[in-house]
C-alpha positions in Angstrom: -11.9 0.6 26.3 -10.4 -2.0 28.5 -10.2 1.1 31.2 -13.8 2.1 30.8 -15.0 -1.4 31.3 -12.8 -2.0 34.0 -13.8 1.3 35.8 -17.4 0.5 35.3 -17.1 -3.2 36.7 -14.8 -1.7 39.8 -17.5 0.7 40.5 -20.2 -1.8 40.4 -18.3 -3.8 42.9 -18.0 -0.8 45.2 -21.7 -0.3 44.8 -22.3 -3.8 46.1 -19.7 -3.2 49.3 -21.0 0.1 50.0 -24.5 1.0 48.4 -24.1 4.6 49.9 -21.9 5.1 47.2 -25.1 5.2 44.6 -26.4 7.6 46.6 -23.5 10.1 46.5 -22.4 9.3 42.8 -25.5 8.8 41.0 -27.1 11.9 39.5 -30.1 13.6 41.3 -31.0 16.7 39.5 -32.6 18.3 42.8 -28.8 17.5 44.8 -27.3 19.4 41.5 -29.4 22.5 41.5 -30.0 22.9 45.0 -26.6 21.6 46.4 -24.5 22.0 43.7 -23.3 18.5 43.5 -22.0 19.0 40.2 -19.8 15.9 40.3 -22.7 13.9 39.6 -23.3 14.8 36.0 -19.9 12.7 35.4 -20.1 10.1 38.2 -23.2 8.5 37.2 -22.0 7.3 34.2 -20.2 4.6 36.1 -22.8 3.3 38.1 -25.5 0.5 37.3 -28.6 -1.0 39.0 -27.7 -4.5 38.4 -25.4 -7.3 36.7 -27.8 -7.2 33.8 -27.8 -3.2 33.4 -24.1 -3.4 33.8 -23.6 -6.3 31.1 -25.7 -4.9 28.4 -24.1 -1.6 28.7 -20.8 -3.0 28.6 -21.5 -5.2 26.1 -23.0 -2.7 23.9 -19.9 -0.4 24.6 -17.7 -3.0 23.3 -19.6 -3.9 20.1 -20.0 -0.5 18.7 -17.2 1.3 20.7 -14.4 -0.9 19.7 -14.4 0.0 15.9 -15.2 3.7 16.4 -11.8 3.9 19.0 -9.8 2.1 16.0 -10.9 4.7 13.4 -10.8 7.8 16.1 -7.9 6.5 18.3 -8.0 6.3 22.1 -7.9 10.2 22.9 -10.8 11.4 20.8 -12.8 8.3 21.7 -12.4 9.0 25.4 -13.2 12.6 24.7 -16.4 11.8 23.0 -17.6 9.2 25.5 -17.3 11.9 27.8 -18.4 14.6 26.2 -21.8 12.8 25.3 -22.1 11.3 29.1 -21.5 14.3 30.7 -23.6 16.4 28.1 -26.6 13.7 28.7 -26.4 14.3 32.6 -26.5 18.0 32.3 -29.5 18.0 30.0 -31.1 15.7 32.3 -30.7 18.2 34.9 -32.2 20.9 32.7 -35.0 18.6 31.4 -35.9 18.0 35.1 -36.4 21.5 35.7 -39.3 21.8 33.3 -43.0 22.4 34.7 -44.5 18.8 33.3 -45.3 16.1 35.3 -42.4 13.7 34.2 -39.5 16.1 34.5 -40.8 16.6 38.5 -40.5 12.9 39.0 -36.9 13.0 37.4 -36.2 15.8 39.4 -35.7 13.4 42.6 -34.9 10.4 40.7 -31.3 9.0 41.0 -30.1 8.3 37.5 -27.3 5.9 36.9 -25.9 4.1 33.9 -23.5 4.6 31.1 -26.6 4.7 28.7 -26.1 8.7 27.8 -23.0 7.8 26.7 -23.6 4.5 25.2 -26.6 6.4 22.9 -24.0 8.8 21.7 -21.5 5.9 20.6 -24.6 4.2 18.6 -25.3 7.5 16.8 -21.9 7.9 16.0 -21.5 4.5 15.0 -25.0 4.9 12.7 -23.6 7.7 11.2 -20.0 6.1 9.9 -21.8 2.8 9.0 -25.4 3.3 8.4 -26.0 0.2 6.3 -24.4 -2.2 8.7 -26.9 -4.7 10.0 -27.8 -5.2 13.7 -30.3 -7.7 15.1 -33.1 -5.9 16.9 -34.3 -7.8 20.0 -31.6 -10.4 18.6 -34.2 -11.7 16.0 -34.9 -8.9 13.6 -31.6 -7.5 10.9 -32.2 -3.8 10.3 -29.8 -1.1 9.0 -28.1 0.6 12.2 -29.3 3.8 11.1 -33.0 2.6 11.0 -32.1 0.8 14.4 -30.9 4.2 15.8 -33.8 6.1 14.3 -36.0 3.6 16.3 -34.4 3.7 19.8 -34.3 7.6 19.4 -38.0 7.7 18.8 -38.8 5.3 21.8 -36.5 7.5 24.0 -38.5 10.8 23.1 -41.6 9.4 23.5 -40.9 7.5 26.8 -39.1 11.2 28.0 -42.6 12.4 27.6 -44.2 10.4 29.9 -41.6 8.1 31.7 -42.9 5.8 34.7 -40.5 3.1 34.3 -37.7 4.2 36.2 -35.8 4.4 33.0 -34.2 8.0 32.7 -35.2 7.7 28.9 -34.5 12.0 28.9 -30.8 11.1 29.7 -30.7 8.6 26.7 -32.3 11.0 24.3 -30.0 13.8 25.8 -26.9 11.5 24.9 -28.2 11.2 21.0 -28.7 14.9 20.9 -25.4 15.9 22.2 -23.6 13.1 20.0 -25.2 14.6 16.8 -24.3 18.3 17.5 -21.0 17.4 18.4 -20.4 15.3 15.3 -21.8 18.1 13.2 -19.8 20.9 14.9 -16.8 22.7 13.1 -14.8 21.2 16.0 -15.5 17.7 15.1 -12.3 15.9 14.5 -13.5 12.5 13.1 -15.8 13.1 10.4 -13.7 16.4 9.5 -10.7 14.2 9.4 -12.6 11.6 7.1 -14.1 14.8 4.8 -10.2 15.8 4.5 -8.9 12.2 3.5 -11.7 11.9 0.8 -10.5 15.3 -0.6 -7.0 14.3 -0.7 -7.9 11.3 -2.6 -10.0 12.9 -5.2 -6.8 15.5 -5.7 -4.6 12.5 -5.8 -6.8 11.1 -8.8 -6.6 14.3 -10.5 -2.8 15.1 -9.8 -2.0 11.3 -11.4 -3.3 12.8 -14.6 -0.6 15.4 -14.7 2.5 13.5 -12.7 5.5 12.6 -14.6 5.6 8.6 -15.5 8.5 6.6 -16.6 8.7 5.2 -20.2 11.1 4.0 -22.6 14.4 2.2 -22.3 16.7 3.4 -19.6 19.0 5.0 -21.8 16.7 7.4 -23.8 17.1 10.8 -22.9 13.5 11.4 -23.1 12.0 8.4 -21.4 10.1 10.5 -19.1 6.8 10.9 -20.6 4.2 13.6 -19.2 
């Protein structure tokens, strides 16, 4: 967590000193397709368009990612973060190739920000803690599952006709990649949860047949089954 936040802050300072970094490392789908600047599907995650963009993304990363990292441990947390972030970048490139107005606009846009991975973390958090309360717009308390459904719908509708400069297709891509990854057979955390639940149920049943101590210490049959 600290390393990710530190890397994002460091890259933001580099952008401030050398703005050309944003052009080279930001995700421009046309550059990925035409010039094969494939690194951009990963490096765009560490760039931001302003202080508030950086602060809100890092705040969300800390708020929702800390508990997931504690549950998953650092190795899987980082894997999940990069799979969703890079996956969202790849889907953004693919979406930009569709023959629609918004897609054509996105083809030449410079997409930056950790939002693809952040949206993936939001979905994972909602799957693990669906009834946790969050304050939408810092005012309205709603369950996390409802919150994620709302922002997912907003991202989907925005991606169909986005002229605000926000790459909503990337947000939607982060949600989609996270859902597929968490539901796939290769998903470790949820598989681990299911395994531990099954183990708990087996142990409960096993206790009915375990050996328990009974009687006095000098009784030859003090073991009661």
